[in-house]
N, C-alpha and C positions, 0 to 999 in steps of 0.2 A: 088709385091716385086720387088725389085732393081736387076740389073743384079749382083751386088757384092754378094747379099744374096743367088740367085740361084746358081752362080758360087761355092760358098762355100758349099751349099748343095751338090752339084754335087761332088765336091773334096771329102768331107766327106764321102758319101755314095760309091764311087768307091775305095777310099783308105782304109777303113775299111773293105770293102768286101775283098779286094785284101789281106790284111793282115791276114785275117782267114787262107789263104792258106800258107803263107810264113813261119811262125814258125813252122806248122806242117812238111812242108818239110825239114827245117834245122834239127830239132831235130829228126824226124822219119829216116832220110838218115843216120844219124850218129849211131843211135839205130841198124838199118838193118846192118851197115857195122860191127858193133860189133858182131852181131849175125852170120854173115858170117864167121868172124874171128874165132869165137868159133868152128864153124864146120869145118872150115880148119885145125884148130890146133887139134881137138879131134877126128874128123870123126864121131861124134855123129849125127845120122840122124835127131834127135829132133831139132837141131839148123838150119839144113837145111830146115826142114818144117817151122820153124819160119822165116827164111830169105825169103822164097818164098811167104808166106802168107802176111806178113807184107810189102814186096817188092811190091806186087800188088797194095796194098792201097797206097803207097808212090807214084807209077806212076800215079794213077789216079789224086791224089793230085796235083802233080807237073804240069801235063797237064793243069789242070784247073788254077793254079797259073800264068803259062805262058800266057794263053789267058787272063786273067784278068790284068795281069801286061802291057801288049802292050798297053792297054787303057792309062795307066798312061802317056806314052810319048806323046800320041796325045792330051791329055787333058791340059798339060801345055801350048802347042802351040795353043789351040783352045781357051780355056777359061781364059788363064792367059798369054797372049803373052806379056804384059809389065813386068811381072815377069820374063819371059823367056829371054827377052832381057837384063834386068838389071843383072840377075846372071850367063848368059850365058858363059861369059868368064871364070868364076870360076867353074862353074858346069860341063863345057865340060871335063875336065881331069878326075875327078873320076867316072862320069857316062860312059866315054868311056872305063876305067878300068873295070867297072862293066859289060859292054856289052861284052867285049871280054871274061871275065870269065864266064859269065851266058850263053852266046849263042855259045861259041866256047867249053870251056872246060866242063861245065857241060852237054850240049848237046852231046857232042861227047862221054864222058865217060858212060853217061847215056846209049846211044845206044849200046855201047859195051858190057855194063853190061846186058842189057834187051835180047840182041839177043847172047850174047857170052856164055850162059849156053851149056854145051856138046861140045863147040867149041874151047874155049880158056882154057889153062893149068889154073888149080884152082888158084894158087898165082897170076897169071896175071890177071884173072878175078876177083879176090878179090882187087886187086890194083886199078881196075876201079871203084869198088864202093866206094873206099876210095877217089879216085881223084874226083869223083862227089860230094861225101858228103863235102868234104874240100873245093871245089869250091863254094858250096852253102853259107860256112861260109864266105869265102873271098868275094863273092858278096854282102852278107849282110854288110861287113864292108865297102865296099865303098859306097853303098847306104846311110849308117849311117854317113860317113864322109861327105858326100854332105848335109844331114839333119841337121847335128851338124854345119856346117857352118851358115846355117840359123839360128841357136839358139845363135852362137857366132862366129861372122865373124874373121878369122885370114888369114894370108899369101896373102893378098890382098891390094891394094890402090886405092883410088878414082882418076880415070882420066877422065876428061869431063863428069863427073855425073854419070860414071858408075865404078863398082869395077874391077879392072885387077889383075890376078893371079900374085903374086910375087914369091910365094913358095908352090909348091904342097906338099912338105914335111911337111909345116906348117899346110896344110889342113887335111893332113892324120895323123897326131899326135896332132890334136886338142885335148885340155884336155876334151873337151866336148864328143868327140867321144870315147876316151879312158874310159870314165866313162859310156857311153851309150852302148857300144859294149857288154860287159860281162852281163850287165842286159838284153839285147835283147836276147843274147844266152840262159842264163838262162832261159828266159821267153818261148824260143822255145823248151828246153828240158822238162819244166813243160807242155806245150801243148802236146808234143808228148807223154810224160811219162804217162799222164792221159787218153789219147786215147788209148794207149796200154793196159792200166789197165781196163778201162771200158769195151772194146771189149772183152778182154781176161777173164774177169770176168762173163760176160755174158755167153761167150761160155762154159767156165769151169762149170758152174752152169747148162746149158742147157743139157748136157751129159757128160758121163765119158769118151766117146771116145776121144782119143788124149788128155786126161787130163794132160799128162806130158808137151805137148807143150803149153796148156792154162795156166797151172800153173806156168811155167817157165817165161811166158809172163808176167802174173799178178805181179809176184815177181819182175822182172826186170823192170817192169813199175813204181810199187810202190817205190822201192829203188831209182830209177832214179828220182822220182817225189819229194821224200822227199829232196834230194841233191839240186835238182833245186830250190826247194821253199826255202831253206836255203839259197843257192847262191843269189837268188833275194832279200832277206832281207839285206844282207851285202852289195851286189852292189848297191842296192836301196838307202841304207844310204849314201854311198859315193856319189852317184850322186846327191842326195838331197842337200847335203852340198856344193856341187859344185854349184848347181843352185841358192842358197841362196845368193851366191856372183856374180853370172853372169846374172841371170833373178829375181831379188828379189821381183818385183811385181807378177811375177807367183807364187812363193812359199807362199808370203803374201796372195794371193787369195785362195791358197789351203787349208789354215787355217782359211778363211775369219777374217783374222786379220786386222781389220779396223784401230786399233789405237796401236802406238808402245807400246811394253811392256818389262820390265826389271825387273825379268826374265819373260820369255813367256811360258805359258802352252800350251801343245799340246791338240787340241779339238779332242776328241774321238767321239762325237756326238753334232750335234746342233738342238735345237728346236727353231723354228720362221723362219722368212723370210730372209735368208742369202743374199738377193739380194739388202737389203737396204744399201746405202752407208755408213750409220753411225752404223749399226749393233746394235742399241739400243735395238731393240726387240728380239735378239738372245740370247737365254740361252744355254750355251755349258756344256758338261761334259767334265772337263779337267784334264790331269796330271800336276800337276803343276812343271814349269821349264823344263819339257822335251823337249819342241819346242827349247828353247834355246841350249840345248845340241845337238838336231839333226842338228841345223843350223850351230852351230859354235863349238861344242865340249866342251861347257862350260856352267854349269847349271846357271850361272848368267850373261849370255851374253844378250844383248839388241837385239831385233828383230824388225826391222822397218815395221810399219804398212801401210796400203794401203794409208790412206789420206796423210801422210808424203811423201810416194814414189810419189804421184800424182803431189805434188808441185816440187818434184826434177826433175821429167820428163817434166813437163811444162817448167822449166827453161833451162833445156838442149836440148830439142827436139822441143819446141814450144808449145803453146796453142791452134792454130787454124790450120785447114787445110788450105793449100793454094786455093786461088780462081782460080778454073779450072773446066770446064764444064764436064772433064772426071770423075770427082769425084761425080758426080750426086748431090744427095741432100745433101751429105757432103761438098760440095764445100763451103769454107769459114766457116764452122761451128767448134765449140770447139772439141777438140779431147779428146775423152773418153779413159783414159789409163787403166781403170779397166776392166779386163777380165770379162766374165760372171760369177758372183760368185757362184751361185747354181751349174753351170756345173763345175767349177774347184774344188770346195769344196767337191761335191759328187763324183765325178768321182775318185778323189784322195782315198775317203774312200773305195769305192766299188773296186777299184784296190787292195788295201791292205787286205780289208776283204775276198774278194774271194779268195786271195792268201793264207790266214791263213786257210780257210776253206779246201783248197785243200791239205794243208800240213796235216790237221787232218785226211782227207780222206785217203791219203797215208800211214800215221801211222796206222790207223784203218785196213786196207787192209793187212798190214804186220802181224798185231797181229791175224787176222781172219784165215790167211793162214800159220801160224806158225806150224812147225813141221809136215807138209804133210796134214794138215786140208783142207778139202773142204767145205766151208759154203753152206747150202742147203736151206737156208732160202728164200723166194721169195723177201725180201726186199733187199737182197744183190746184185743181179745183177741190179735191177731197180735203186737202189742209185748209183751204179759204174757207168751205162750208163749215169744218169743224170749229174754226176760229170764231164763227158767230157767236158761239156759246161763252167766249171768254169774258166779255165785258158784261154779259147778263149775269153769270156767276159772281164776277168781282163786284159788281153793284149789290147783290144779295148778300155777299159776305159783308160788304160795308155796312149795310143796315142792320145785319144781325149783330155785328160789333157795336153799333151805335146804341141799339136798344137794350142789348143784354149786359153791355158794359156799365150802364148806370144802375143795375140792380144792387141792393133790394128797392131801389126808389123808382116809382114809376112817373113822379114829379121830382126832379133833383134839386136839392137845395142849392141856392145861390149863396156862395161862400163870402160874398161882400156886398149882398143886396138885401133882398126883401126878408126880413125875418120871419120864421114860422112856416113860410110857404114851401112846403115839401110834402110828399105822401109816399108812404111804403105801399109797395105793390100788393102785398098782402091785404091790405085795407080797402083796395080798389075795386076787387072783384064783387060781383052781385051775390046775393044770398040764394043761390040755386042749389039744386041736389047734384050730384055727380052724374046720375041718369040723365038729366036735362042737357047738362053741358056736352055729355058724351055724344048724345042723339044729335044736337047740333053740329058738334065737330065733324061726326061721320058724314051727316047729309050734307054740308058744305063742302067737305073734301071730296065727296063723290060727284057732286055739281060742278065743281071747278075742274075735276078731272074730264067731265064730259066736255066741259067748254074748251079744255086745252085740245082735246081731239077735234073738236069743231074748228079751232083757228088753224091748227096744224094742216088739217085737210084742205081748208079753203085758200090758205098759203101756197101750199104744194101745188093746188090746181092752177092758181094764177101764175105761179112762177114757171111751171112747166109750159103753159099756154104761150108765154113770151109776149112778143108784140106782133099784131095782125098787120097786114099791110093797110097802109092809111089810104083813106080815099078824100080827095080834096072836094071841099064843100063850102059853099059862100055862107058867111055869117049874115044874119038878119042886120041891115044896117052899118055893115063893115065891109070895105072893099078888100080886106086882106083876106088870104085863104086861111083856113083852119082845117084840120083833119080829124074826121069821125072814125072811130074804131068799131 
């Protein structure tokens, strides 16, 4: 394998693994903050028990997210040094903002919240968890702003072959990030809500002890999940319309639309080899004219196919890679502007399909627990626990589609904006040997595997332990009762 292939595998493994933790932290932190707010406002010990139980799981996940996230910084400099040099003048600002928010605000207020029980006044302690939660959201925004610049460069100009930042405001208000941010936040809520529902449903079924806590958690998770999946549908539609104008090749590949059509039907399912460039052997079950509406809001609009887009890309960005030994076997070769069609086509469908199943699961849970009912069938907790994986996998497929769909670019060109600011993935990799990259790939994969085992063991231990009997205890300087576990 080439260095480029190994570097891409390394990036894919570490990034997808890290992103398993990120949405759960974002969504669960906000839900836990809501639980504690309910306790402060009502004094109901049920909400305090919920806050402390789910808060423990939040802290475990947050710690693992920090550990796996640190690797990302080293990975860019190690395996993608040419990319780091190219984007550094632009990326520096949003990543510095994210670092300040993540490592200062998040860490400070999470520490105050963790160790402030029975030490801080209730409302001050509540403010700490909200500060931590909102900081995770802000941190996500800055990261998405940086990623969106890779998808759609703005606020920069090309100087001596490198983009230089001209407007941080343009980067932070990029239309791409404004569309991606709500989609990512709804995705985070979907992950956290299903996590809440699955674990609470298992605890509710396992015993009637503390069933008020588990029933409230199940209902909260199910409602949050239904709302989140509905938000994903709306924000996803807005984002896809934007992508049809900014990255038409990505969206044509998502449909395996080899030929331009007017009107274009939406492919629900394909039978055949979608990797074939002419798609002649592919038979699709389609909804007539729906793709035209999804792309342009017009049922009669034309949607450009892969073959026509390839010609446009060749005319604008060149037909061959430059002759450069750093490009390895791609030096002087024709540029393949078509992403991996099976990956883009099926990842797009798995993302949507798993989201639809998650919505149905949330509605089913709300129905089964209506009016104080507690399902006692064995399949209820099993399906609830299994459903936890749905939004995690859907999120992963969404990011795989987002990143692989813009290949062969690591920084995709802006079709109507900054001239010359794009970068081929083949030029972004470091000048390392195959052995060096393979060693780091194996080492990081093994370390991440160990971390996965640690997180699962810790999560399982605290979930099985459940909620201990609370003991009333006076808070210093506060006449209200709190509960120490």
